[in-house]
C-alpha positions as a Python dict, from the first residue, in 0.01 Angstrom:
ca = {
    (1, 'M'): (0, 0, 0),
    (2, 'E'): (139, 339, -101),
    (3, 'P'): (120, 619, 158),
    (4, 'G'): (-127, 899, 100),
    (5, 'P'): (-50, 1266, 30),
    (6, 'E'): (-73, 1366, 398),
    (7, 'F'): (206, 1122, 483),
    (8, 'T'): (413, 1231, 183),
    (9, 'D'): (381, 1595, 294),
    (10, 'L'): (559, 1511, 620),
    (11, 'F'): (884, 1471, 426),
    (12, 'R'): (856, 1825, 297),
    (13, 'T'): (737, 1985, 620),
    (14, 'F'): (939, 1826, 902),
    (15, 'E'): (1160, 2081, 1073),
    (16, 'H'): (1460, 1894, 1213),
    (17, 'T'): (1465, 1515, 1192),
    (18, 'A'): (1304, 1227, 1006),
    (19, 'F'): (1397, 889, 1154),
    (20, 'R'): (1292, 549, 1025),
    (21, 'L'): (1308, 206, 1182),
    (22, 'E'): (1303, -69, 916),
    (23, 'V'): (1256, -425, 1039),
    (24, 'R'): (1142, -635, 743),
    (25, 'D'): (1377, -861, 550),
    (26, 'R'): (1195, -777, 225),
    (27, 'Y'): (953, -506, 110),
    (28, 'D'): (838, -615, -239),
    (29, 'A'): (780, -256, -351),
    (30, 'P'): (673, -263, -718),
    (31, 'R'): (869, 53, -799),
    (32, 'E'): (1201, -116, -712),
    (33, 'A'): (1134, -459, -865),
    (34, 'E'): (1327, -393, -1186),
    (35, 'S'): (1626, -252, -996),
    (36, 'F'): (1624, -557, -769),
    (37, 'R'): (1616, -785, -1074),
    (38, 'K'): (1909, -596, -1228),
    (39, 'F'): (2103, -616, -900),
    (40, 'L'): (2060, -994, -887),
    (41, 'A'): (2163, -1024, -1253),
    (42, 'G'): (2468, -802, -1204),
    (43, 'E'): (2334, -550, -1458),
    (44, 'P'): (2395, -174, -1434),
    (45, 'D'): (2110, 43, -1308),
    (46, 'D'): (2063, 420, -1320),
    (47, 'L'): (1801, 406, -1040),
    (48, 'A'): (1572, 643, -1232),
    (49, 'W'): (1280, 546, -1005),
    (50, 'Y'): (1483, 658, -700),
    (51, 'Q'): (1594, 1003, -817),
    (52, 'G'): (1295, 1192, -672),
    (53, 'W'): (1366, 1050, -326),
    (54, 'L'): (1738, 1120, -353),
    (55, 'D'): (1673, 1479, -464),
    (56, 'M'): (1434, 1531, -173),
    (57, 'V'): (1683, 1391, 82),
    (58, 'R'): (1964, 1598, -68),
    (59, 'G'): (1755, 1916, -53),
    (60, 'A'): (1643, 1857, 304),
    (61, 'T'): (1993, 1779, 431),
    (62, 'T'): (2140, 2077, 245),
    (63, 'A'): (1883, 2290, 430),
    (64, 'G'): (2004, 2149, 764),
    (65, 'R'): (1734, 1888, 823),
    (66, 'R'): (1840, 1535, 906),
    (67, 'F'): (1736, 1196, 770),
    (68, 'S'): (1844, 885, 957),
    (69, 'R'): (1737, 525, 982),
    (70, 'V'): (1816, 195, 1144),
    (71, 'R'): (1776, -117, 937),
    (72, 'V'): (1731, -440, 1129),
    (73, 'V'): (1871, -730, 929),
    (74, 'S'): (1878, -1106, 967),
    (75, 'L'): (2205, -1291, 920),
    (76, 'P'): (2305, -1417, 678),
    (77, 'L'): (2183, -1125, 467),
    (78, 'S'): (1906, -1205, 222),
    (79, 'D'): (1943, -1104, -143),
    (80, 'Y'): (1701, -820, -77),
    (81, 'N'): (1907, -694, 219),
    (82, 'R'): (2220, -705, 5),
    (83, 'F'): (2030, -500, -256),
    (84, 'G'): (1929, -251, 14),
    (85, 'F'): (2287, -227, 133),
    (86, 'W'): (2400, -159, -225),
    (87, 'A'): (2129, 106, -281),
    (88, 'S'): (2209, 275, 51),
    (89, 'Q'): (2532, 416, -96),
    (90, 'F'): (2316, 656, -297),
    (91, 'T'): (2097, 771, -7),
    (92, 'I'): (2401, 808, 217),
    (93, 'E'): (2563, 1023, -51),
    (94, 'A'): (2242, 1232, -56),
    (95, 'G'): (2268, 1281, 321),
    (96, 'D'): (2075, 994, 482),
    (97, 'D'): (2248, 843, 788),
    (98, 'I'): (2183, 468, 769),
    (99, 'R'): (2285, 226, 1043),
    (100, 'Y'): (2245, -151, 1057),
    (101, 'L'): (2151, -367, 1352),
    (102, 'T'): (2128, -744, 1358),
    (103, 'R'): (1785, -888, 1433),
    (104, 'E'): (1933, -1067, 1734),
    (105, 'R'): (2049, -737, 1887),
    (106, 'A'): (1723, -561, 1801),
    (107, 'E'): (1525, -832, 1977),
    (108, 'A'): (1759, -821, 2278),
    (109, 'A'): (1702, -444, 2296),
    (110, 'D'): (1324, -503, 2272),
    (111, 'L'): (1287, -277, 1968),
    (112, 'P'): (945, -268, 1801),
    (113, 'D'): (883, -537, 1542),
    (114, 'H'): (721, -299, 1294),
    (115, 'D'): (839, -14, 1073),
    (116, 'Y'): (776, 348, 1157),
    (117, 'W'): (883, 703, 1078),
    (118, 'L'): (941, 952, 1359),
    (119, 'F'): (935, 1317, 1254),
    (120, 'D'): (1092, 1585, 1474),
    (121, 'S'): (1103, 1343, 1770),
    (122, 'R'): (731, 1392, 1825),
    (123, 'L'): (519, 1269, 1533),
    (124, 'L'): (514, 890, 1493),
    (125, 'R'): (375, 725, 1179),
    (126, 'D'): (347, 348, 1163),
    (127, 'V'): (422, 218, 813),
    (128, 'S'): (391, -158, 855),
}
């Protein structure tokens, strides 16, 4: 399910921070399916579908706002997690601070088992 316009507006209107917790081992987002296929086949990819997001992150971080996320991953890494790790080089270059945490450590720390975005340390949006 794609988020609605009210949710999308949060990325343009947050003031200081946008934090995401990602806990799934796979997302099956239709917009990234071709890039995932190319990754598995070892084919080059220009990530055209991703450019809008990268431009938005770059603009926000240039303006002094911060994107960060923690990705919880199972070991060994799935193909999809390896794809996410590869794609993260582009969001990191745009200004997103991405950290990884093993599922074992996340469970030991009693982290939530669902995805969410936290905007400005006060507005929580569940995205599971």
